[in-house]
C-alpha positions in Angstrom: -84.2 150.0 -13.1 -84.2 146.3 -13.8 -84.5 142.9 -12.1 -81.7 142.5 -9.6 -81.4 138.8 -10.5 -80.0 139.9 -13.9 -77.4 142.4 -12.6 -73.6 141.9 -12.3 -72.5 142.8 -8.8 -68.8 142.8 -9.5 -67.2 145.7 -7.7 -69.9 146.3 -5.1 -68.9 145.8 -1.4 -72.5 146.1 -0.1 -75.8 145.2 -1.8 -79.1 146.3 -0.2 -82.2 144.3 -1.1 -85.5 146.1 -0.2 -88.2 144.4 1.8 -90.7 144.6 -1.0 -88.5 142.9 -3.6 -90.3 139.6 -4.4 -87.4 137.5 -5.7 -84.8 137.9 -3.0 -83.6 134.3 -3.3 -82.7 134.8 -7.0 -80.9 138.1 -6.3 -78.8 136.5 -3.5 -77.9 133.7 -5.9 -76.9 136.2 -8.5 -74.8 138.2 -6.0 -73.1 134.9 -5.0 -72.4 134.1 -8.7 -70.9 137.5 -9.5 -69.3 138.7 -6.2 -68.8 136.4 -3.3 -66.9 139.1 -1.4 -70.0 141.3 -1.1 -72.0 141.8 2.0 -75.8 141.5 1.4 -78.2 143.6 3.5 -81.8 142.5 3.3 -84.5 144.6 4.7 -87.1 142.7 6.8 -89.6 143.2 9.5 -90.1 141.9 13.1 -93.0 141.3 15.4 -96.3 143.3 14.7 -94.8 144.8 11.6 -95.2 141.5 9.9 -98.8 142.5 9.3 -97.6 145.1 6.8 -94.7 143.3 5.1 -93.4 139.7 4.7 -90.3 139.0 6.7 -87.2 137.8 4.9 -86.8 134.1 5.2 -83.1 133.1 5.3 -84.0 129.4 4.9 -84.8 130.2 1.3 -81.1 131.0 0.7 -80.2 127.3 1.2 -78.7 127.1 -2.3 -76.2 129.8 -1.4 -73.6 129.3 1.3 -74.3 132.5 3.3 -74.3 133.3 7.0 -75.9 136.0 9.0 -73.3 138.4 10.4 -75.4 141.1 11.9 -78.9 142.5 12.3 -80.7 145.6 13.3 -84.0 145.4 15.2 -87.1 147.5 14.6 -88.5 149.6 17.4 -91.6 151.8 17.9 -90.2 154.4 15.5 -88.6 152.1 12.8 -90.7 149.5 11.0 -87.9 147.6 9.1 -85.0 145.6 10.4 -81.9 144.8 8.3 -80.2 141.4 8.2 -76.6 141.3 7.0 -75.2 138.2 5.2 -71.7 137.3 3.9 -70.9 134.3 1.8 -68.8 131.4 3.2 
């Protein structure tokens, strides 16, 4: 286990970032540097669940040319949602 901002993501098709990871922006930047073909899945929260966890803020990824390509939505049984990004 180490900081995801220090990892080399070459060879990974999909990279998941947990909702409680504090430096998501740095990790997305590192993925961009080492593997622009990867899809990034970032766990987030919606609606009332924001009282428990901080939602992912895609505006913080402005240094990296990424775009949202999909999203799951939480419901009464699932707290987290997942936002999927690819690099332009």
